[in-house]
C-alpha positions as CSV (number, residue, x, y, z in Angstrom):
1,X,88.7,94.3,90.0
2,X,92.0,92.7,90.8
3,X,95.2,94.7,90.9
4,X,97.9,92.7,88.9
5,X,101.6,93.4,89.1
6,X,103.8,92.5,86.1
7,X,107.6,91.9,86.3
8,X,108.7,93.2,82.9
9,X,111.9,92.8,80.9
10,X,112.7,94.3,77.5
11,X,115.4,95.2,75.0
12,X,114.9,98.9,74.4
13,X,116.9,99.1,71.2
14,X,114.0,99.2,68.8
15,X,111.6,101.2,71.1
16,X,111.1,105.0,71.3
17,X,111.1,104.6,75.1
18,X,108.4,103.4,77.5
19,X,105.7,106.0,77.2
20,X,103.0,105.8,74.4
21,X,103.7,108.3,71.6
22,X,101.5,108.7,68.5
23,X,103.0,107.0,65.5
24,X,105.9,105.5,67.5
25,X,106.7,102.0,68.7
26,X,106.9,102.0,72.5
27,X,107.0,99.4,75.3
28,X,103.8,100.7,77.0
29,X,102.1,100.7,73.6
30,X,103.0,97.0,72.9
31,X,101.9,96.0,76.4
32,X,98.6,97.8,76.4
33,X,97.9,96.4,73.0
34,X,98.3,92.9,74.4
35,X,96.2,93.8,77.5
36,X,93.4,95.1,75.3
37,X,93.5,92.0,73.1
38,X,93.3,89.8,76.2
39,X,90.6,91.8,78.0
40,X,88.7,92.8,74.8
41,X,88.7,96.4,76.0
42,X,91.4,99.1,76.7
43,X,93.5,98.6,79.8
44,X,95.8,101.2,81.3
45,X,99.2,100.1,82.6
46,X,101.1,102.0,85.3
47,X,104.9,101.8,85.5
48,X,107.8,102.2,88.0
49,X,109.8,104.3,85.5
50,X,109.4,105.7,82.0
51,X,112.7,104.6,80.4
52,X,114.0,106.6,77.4
53,X,114.5,105.5,73.8
54,X,117.1,102.8,73.6
55,X,117.2,102.1,77.4
56,X,116.6,98.5,78.5
57,X,114.9,96.9,81.5
58,X,115.8,93.8,83.4
59,X,113.3,94.4,86.2
60,X,110.6,97.0,85.2
61,X,107.4,96.9,87.2
62,X,103.9,97.7,85.9
63,X,100.4,97.2,87.3
64,X,96.9,97.2,85.9
65,X,93.3,96.6,87.0
66,X,91.7,93.5,85.6
67,X,88.0,92.5,85.5
68,X,88.9,89.0,84.2
69,X,88.2,86.4,86.9
70,X,88.9,83.4,84.6
71,X,92.7,83.8,84.6
72,X,94.7,83.1,87.8
73,X,97.0,86.0,88.6
74,X,100.2,84.0,87.9
75,X,98.9,83.0,84.4
76,X,98.7,86.6,83.1
77,X,102.4,86.3,82.4
78,X,102.1,83.4,79.9
79,X,98.9,84.8,78.4
80,X,100.5,88.1,77.6
81,X,103.8,86.6,76.4
82,X,101.9,84.7,73.7
83,X,100.8,88.1,72.3
84,X,104.0,90.2,72.8
85,X,106.9,90.7,70.4
86,X,110.1,89.0,71.1
87,X,111.8,92.1,72.6
88,X,109.3,92.3,75.5
89,X,108.6,89.6,78.1
90,X,106.7,89.3,81.3
91,X,108.8,87.3,83.8
92,X,106.1,87.0,86.3
93,X,102.6,88.2,87.4
94,X,100.8,88.3,90.7
95,X,97.9,89.9,92.5
96,X,98.8,92.8,94.8
97,X,97.1,95.1,97.3
98,X,94.4,97.3,95.9
99,X,96.4,100.3,97.0
100,X,99.6,99.3,95.1
101,X,100.7,101.8,92.5
102,X,103.8,100.9,90.4
103,X,105.0,104.5,90.3
104,X,104.0,106.0,93.7
105,X,104.5,102.9,95.9
106,X,108.2,102.4,94.8
107,X,110.7,102.7,97.7
108,X,113.8,102.3,95.6
109,X,114.8,102.1,91.9
110,X,118.1,100.5,90.9
111,X,119.8,101.1,87.6
112,X,122.8,99.5,85.9
113,X,125.0,101.0,83.3
114,X,127.2,98.5,81.4
115,X,130.5,99.1,79.6
116,X,133.2,97.1,78.0
117,X,136.8,97.9,77.0
118,X,138.0,97.1,73.5
119,X,139.9,98.7,70.7
120,X,137.2,97.7,68.2
121,X,133.5,97.2,68.6
122,X,132.4,93.8,69.7
123,X,129.1,92.8,67.9
124,X,128.1,90.5,70.8
125,X,128.4,93.3,73.4
126,X,127.9,96.5,71.6
127,X,124.1,96.4,71.7
128,X,124.0,96.5,75.5
129,X,127.2,98.0,76.6
130,X,129.1,101.3,76.0
131,X,132.5,100.6,74.4
132,X,135.5,102.3,76.2
133,X,139.0,102.4,74.6
134,X,140.6,101.2,77.9
135,X,139.7,100.5,81.5
136,X,139.4,103.8,83.5
137,X,140.7,104.1,87.0
138,X,138.3,102.2,89.2
139,X,139.5,104.0,92.3
140,X,138.8,107.4,90.9
141,X,135.4,106.3,89.6
142,X,134.3,105.1,93.0
143,X,135.7,108.2,94.7
144,X,133.3,110.2,92.5
145,X,130.4,107.7,92.9
146,X,130.6,108.0,96.7
147,X,129.8,111.7,96.4
148,X,126.4,110.8,95.0
149,X,125.2,109.0,98.1
150,X,122.8,110.9,100.3
151,X,120.2,113.6,99.6
152,X,121.5,116.2,97.2
153,X,120.5,118.6,94.5
154,X,121.3,116.9,91.2
155,X,120.6,119.8,88.8
156,X,124.1,119.6,87.3
157,X,123.6,116.0,86.1
158,X,120.0,116.0,84.8
159,X,117.5,117.6,82.4
160,X,114.5,118.1,84.7
161,X,111.0,119.1,83.6
162,X,109.9,122.7,84.4
163,X,109.0,123.2,88.0
164,X,110.4,119.8,89.0
165,X,112.5,119.5,92.1
166,X,116.1,118.3,91.4
167,X,116.6,117.0,94.9
168,X,116.9,113.2,95.1
169,X,118.1,110.7,97.6
170,X,120.7,108.1,96.4
171,X,121.2,105.1,98.7
172,X,124.1,103.4,96.9
173,X,126.4,104.1,93.9
174,X,129.4,102.1,92.8
175,X,131.5,100.9,89.8
176,X,132.8,97.4,89.7
177,X,134.3,95.0,87.1
178,X,132.5,92.1,85.7
179,X,133.3,89.3,83.2
180,X,132.5,91.6,80.2
181,X,134.0,94.9,81.4
182,X,132.6,97.4,83.9
183,X,129.3,98.1,85.6
184,X,128.0,101.1,87.3
185,X,125.1,100.5,89.7
186,X,123.1,103.2,91.4
187,X,120.0,103.1,93.6
188,X,117.7,105.8,94.9
189,X,114.2,106.9,95.6
190,X,113.9,108.4,92.2
191,X,115.8,109.7,89.2
192,X,115.6,112.8,87.0
193,X,115.5,112.7,83.2
194,X,118.9,111.6,81.8
195,X,120.4,111.7,85.3
196,X,122.1,108.3,85.4
197,X,123.5,108.7,81.9
198,X,124.8,112.2,82.6
199,X,126.5,111.0,85.7
200,X,128.2,108.2,83.7
201,X,129.3,110.6,80.9
202,X,130.7,113.0,83.4
203,X,132.7,110.6,85.6
204,X,134.1,108.9,82.6
205,X,135.3,112.2,81.3
206,X,137.0,113.0,84.6
207,X,138.3,109.5,85.4
208,X,141.9,110.1,84.4
209,X,142.3,113.4,86.2
210,X,144.3,113.2,89.5
211,X,141.8,115.4,91.2
212,X,138.7,113.8,89.7
213,X,136.7,113.7,92.9
214,X,137.3,117.4,93.7
215,X,136.3,118.3,90.1
216,X,133.2,116.2,90.3
217,X,132.2,117.7,93.7
218,X,132.5,121.2,92.1
219,X,130.3,120.1,89.2
220,X,127.6,118.8,91.6
221,X,127.8,122.0,93.7
222,X,127.4,124.2,90.7
223,X,123.8,123.1,90.1
224,X,124.3,123.9,86.5
225,X,123.9,121.3,83.7
226,X,126.4,123.2,81.6
227,X,129.1,122.3,84.1
228,X,128.8,118.6,83.6
229,X,129.9,116.3,80.7
230,X,128.0,114.8,77.9
231,X,125.1,112.3,78.5
232,X,126.3,108.8,77.9
233,X,124.6,106.7,75.2
234,X,121.3,105.0,76.2
235,X,122.1,101.4,75.2
236,X,124.3,100.8,78.2
237,X,121.5,101.6,80.7
238,X,119.0,99.2,82.2
239,X,116.4,99.5,84.9
240,X,117.5,96.6,87.0
241,X,115.2,96.4,90.0
242,X,112.4,98.2,91.8
243,X,111.7,97.7,95.5
244,X,108.3,98.0,97.1
245,X,106.8,97.7,100.6
246,X,106.1,94.0,101.4
247,X,102.6,94.7,102.6
248,X,101.6,96.0,99.2
249,X,102.9,93.0,97.3
250,X,100.0,90.8,98.5
251,X,96.2,91.2,98.2
252,X,94.5,93.0,101.1
253,X,94.0,90.7,104.1
254,X,97.0,88.5,103.3
255,X,99.6,88.2,106.0
256,X,103.3,88.6,105.3
257,X,106.0,86.7,107.2
258,X,109.0,88.8,108.5
259,X,108.3,91.6,106.0
260,X,108.2,89.4,102.9
261,X,105.2,88.1,100.9
């Protein structure tokens, strides 16, 4: 049995999230349907992150075990794309180490939240970006974003499952302008349910306050979801990239050069 890694991209607008739900259209459901059609038996797909309804992915990762020896690893991408709907695509496929697990092997997950500034909605941007009435203070936004970096308790900006720890390690967090408006990029070892969107909703609410960073620090320290702002809409969020150990990205027995496959 070969362990196959998929590089997955999707428009989450018309999906009820990643995870299979009875009677709902989901990304996992469409992918496993295509895998079953290809293999002629059910195939389970593991993933780096279970995105919510309406959330997109530019660099989702998923792996499955395949008993098909007739297809080279890199050809699974084109084979699956011929069976998938237009809002899901496999950008690449490869064989990886038998111990690779898309969820548990991840070292870092990187998300982007996209915004644009306009008086009226732009139909060419509105599907993938949150509309803001004006450009908020980039300086204040980044003062607040810098408070996220490190290992902290993020109970104030998440909706965790029962008995789930709310401590996470964030390696980077920053706002920066782009051609269409504004991007927030955040990376860490893991994220809680609605964590990124609640961070965005909260810092946007505080952005025009002179003491925004002090207020945000108090919110984080409160460890109380009621202290934070509203959760930002899902359509601006995308799972952008997942990083894994280089030695797991190749089949067992294959050497890596300078830490890369």
